[in-house]
LUMGU-731584 format. One record per atom (N, C-alpha, C): chain; atom name; x, y, z. Coordinates in nm, 4 decimals, decimal comma. Atoms other than C-alpha are relative to their C-alpha. Layout:
REM LUMGU-731584
REC cadena atomo       xx       yy       zz
REC      A    CA        X        Y        Z
...
//
This chain:
REM LUMGU-731584
REC cadena atomo       xx       yy       zz
REC      A     N   0,0037   0,1452  -0,0105
REC      A    CA   0,3896   1,0482   0,2844
REC      A     C   0,0792  -0,0622  -0,1165
REC      A     N  -0,0829   0,0668   0,1007
REC      A    CA   0,6360   0,8250   0,0996
REC      A     C  -0,0793  -0,1101  -0,0689
REC      A     N   0,0601   0,1090   0,0754
REC      A    CA   0,5231   0,5910  -0,1728
REC      A     C   0,0846  -0,1241   0,0196
REC      A     N  -0,0694   0,1271  -0,0123
REC      A    CA   0,6109   0,2268  -0,1429
REC      A     C  -0,0278  -0,0816  -0,1257
REC      A     N   0,0134   0,0758   0,1230
REC      A    CA   0,6739   0,0133  -0,4493
REC      A     C   0,0393  -0,1453   0,0246
REC      A     N  -0,0289   0,1422  -0,0165
REC      A    CA   0,6706  -0,3653  -0,4706
REC      A     C   0,1280  -0,0357  -0,0749
REC      A     N  -0,1196   0,0490   0,0677
REC      A    CA   0,9788  -0,5568  -0,5723
REC      A     C  -0,0299  -0,0340  -0,1448
REC      A     N   0,0408   0,0360   0,1364
REC      A    CA   0,7899  -0,6782  -0,8782
REC      A     C  -0,0051   0,1244  -0,0893
REC      A     N   0,0084  -0,1252   0,0747
REC      A    CA   0,7210  -0,3203  -0,9887
REC      A     C   0,1397   0,0549  -0,0278
REC      A     N  -0,1363  -0,0508   0,0166
REC      A    CA   1,0822  -0,2155  -0,9312
REC      A     C   0,0743  -0,0810  -0,1060
REC      A     N  -0,0667   0,0866   0,0979
REC      A    CA   1,2065  -0,5148  -1,1316
REC      A     C  -0,0471   0,0328  -0,1412
REC      A     N   0,0561  -0,0344   0,1307
REC      A    CA   0,9748  -0,4264  -1,4191
REC      A     C   0,0616   0,1290  -0,0533
REC      A     N  -0,0546  -0,1294   0,0402
REC      A    CA   1,1010  -0,0674  -1,4260
REC      A     C   0,1490  -0,0120  -0,0298
REC      A     N  -0,1448   0,0160   0,0214
REC      A    CA   1,4681  -0,1674  -1,3944
REC      A     C   0,0258  -0,0747  -0,1313
REC      A     N  -0,0178   0,0701   0,1275
REC      A    CA   1,4326  -0,4138  -1,6826
REC      A     C  -0,0229   0,0938  -0,1178
REC      A     N   0,0266  -0,0989   0,1040
REC      A    CA   1,2865  -0,1332  -1,8901
REC      A     C   0,1201   0,0941  -0,0157
REC      A     N  -0,1194  -0,0854   0,0041
REC      A    CA   1,5865   0,0851  -1,7985
REC      A     C   0,1138  -0,0719  -0,0708
REC      A     N  -0,1103   0,0768   0,0567
REC      A    CA   1,8307  -0,1907  -1,8926
REC      A     C  -0,0166  -0,0261  -0,1497
REC      A     N   0,0231   0,0180   0,1439
REC      A    CA   1,6688  -0,2345  -2,2357
REC      A     C   0,0540   0,1180  -0,0799
REC      A     N  -0,0523  -0,1231   0,0605
REC      A    CA   1,7842   0,1219  -2,3117
REC      A     C  -0,0769   0,0425  -0,1245
REC      A     N   0,0840  -0,0459   0,1104
REC      A    CA   1,4929   0,1829  -2,5499
REC      A     C  -0,0509   0,1415   0,0261
REC      A     N   0,0429  -0,1340  -0,0409
REC      A    CA   1,3964   0,4974  -2,3548
REC      A     C   0,1037   0,0551   0,0963
REC      A     N  -0,0925  -0,0607  -0,0957
REC      A    CA   1,5942   0,7450  -2,1491
REC      A     C  -0,0567  -0,0148   0,1417
REC      A     N   0,0426   0,0022  -0,1401
REC      A    CA   1,5825   0,7469  -1,7697
REC      A     C  -0,1095   0,1042   0,0212
REC      A     N   0,0976  -0,1088  -0,0158
REC      A    CA   1,3940   1,0761  -1,7912
REC      A     C  -0,1361  -0,0376  -0,0570
REC      A     N   0,1263   0,0418   0,0597
REC      A    CA   1,1310   0,9292  -2,0211
REC      A     C  -0,0714  -0,1012   0,0888
REC      A     N   0,0591   0,1026  -0,0866
REC      A    CA   1,0753   0,6298  -1,7941
REC      A     C  -0,0490   0,0635   0,1296
REC      A     N   0,0386  -0,0684  -0,1237
REC      A    CA   1,0676   0,8510  -1,4843
REC      A     C  -0,1307   0,0765  -0,0203
REC      A     N   0,1204  -0,0768   0,0309
REC      A    CA   0,8058   1,0742  -1,6450
REC      A     C  -0,1203  -0,0924  -0,0173
REC      A     N   0,1062   0,0973   0,0264
REC      A    CA   0,6016   0,7741  -1,7558
REC      A     C  -0,0590  -0,0564   0,1290
REC      A     N   0,0452   0,0617  -0,1248
REC      A    CA   0,5844   0,6266  -1,4048
REC      A     C  -0,0188   0,0998   0,1145
REC      A     N   0,0150  -0,1008  -0,1047
REC      A    CA   0,5886   0,9517  -1,2082
REC      A     C   0,0969  -0,0198   0,1155
REC      A     N  -0,1028   0,0265  -0,1010
REC      A    CA   0,9088   0,8608  -1,0236
REC      A     C   0,1228   0,0847  -0,0346
REC      A     N  -0,1160  -0,0852   0,0234
REC      A    CA   1,2133   1,0867  -0,9826
REC      A     C   0,1123  -0,0831  -0,0640
REC      A     N  -0,1090   0,0719   0,0671
REC      A    CA   1,5026   0,9891  -1,2132
REC      A     C   0,1088  -0,0508   0,0955
REC      A     N  -0,1017   0,0454  -0,0965
REC      A    CA   1,7441   0,9681  -0,9166
REC      A     C  -0,0428  -0,1289   0,0686
REC      A     N   0,0506   0,1222  -0,0635
REC      A    CA   1,5213   0,7030  -0,7581
REC      A     C   0,0188  -0,1186  -0,0943
REC      A     N  -0,0179   0,1078   0,0986
REC      A    CA   1,5319   0,4985  -1,0778
REC      A     C   0,1460  -0,0421  -0,0090
REC      A     N  -0,1421   0,0322   0,0035
REC      A    CA   1,9105   0,5222  -1,0848
REC      A     C   0,0422  -0,0814   0,1221
REC      A     N  -0,0288   0,0769  -0,1216
REC      A    CA   1,9232   0,3950  -0,7250
REC      A     C  -0,0484  -0,1441  -0,0156
REC      A     N   0,0532   0,1350   0,0221
REC      A    CA   1,7009   0,0988  -0,8172
REC      A     C   0,0889  -0,0778  -0,0968
REC      A     N  -0,0867   0,0653   0,0990
REC      A    CA   1,9226   0,0222  -1,1180
REC      A     C   0,1298  -0,0464   0,0647
REC      A     N  -0,1245   0,0354  -0,0688
REC      A    CA   2,2409   0,0291  -0,9075
REC      A     C  -0,0214  -0,1181   0,0943
REC      A     N   0,0323   0,1065  -0,0941
REC      A    CA   2,0783  -0,1903  -0,6423
REC      A     C  -0,0196  -0,1327  -0,0720
REC      A     N   0,0263   0,1223   0,0764
REC      A    CA   1,9624  -0,4428  -0,9025
REC      A     C   0,1289  -0,0584  -0,0543
REC      A     N  -0,1266   0,0487   0,0571
REC      A    CA   2,3038  -0,4654  -1,0678
REC      A     C   0,0897  -0,0568   0,1098
REC      A     N  -0,0796   0,0485  -0,1139
REC      A    CA   2,4748  -0,5056  -0,7283
REC      A     C  -0,0515  -0,1362   0,0482
REC      A     N   0,0614   0,1228  -0,0485
REC      A    CA   2,2310  -0,7839  -0,6372
REC      A     C   0,0189  -0,1180  -0,0955
REC      A     N  -0,0167   0,1069   0,0980
REC      A    CA   2,2977  -0,9802  -0,9567
REC      A     C   0,1092  -0,0992   0,0414
REC      A     N  -0,1095   0,0886  -0,0417
REC      A    CA   2,6228  -1,1187  -0,8174
REC      A     C  -0,0475  -0,1007   0,1036
REC      A     N   0,0504   0,0912  -0,1033
REC      A    CA   2,4367  -1,2662  -0,5211
REC      A     C  -0,0944  -0,1046  -0,0593
REC      A     N   0,0982   0,0890   0,0622
REC      A    CA   2,1662  -1,4189  -0,7390
REC      A     C   0,0679  -0,1043  -0,0873
REC      A     N  -0,0685   0,0916   0,0917
REC      A    CA   2,4045  -1,5713  -0,9898
REC      A     C   0,1119  -0,0680   0,0759
//
């Protein structure tokens, strides 16, 4: 069964990634999410910024 995460949760994690205070691996371990998934969320968020701004 796949886990589903809210947009609010994803935004929180992506902001943490963008702060660059921890590595992707550290954040992934902290939240129990695969690092590749976090990278996908980061790419998606950055791509969406152009639409928002």
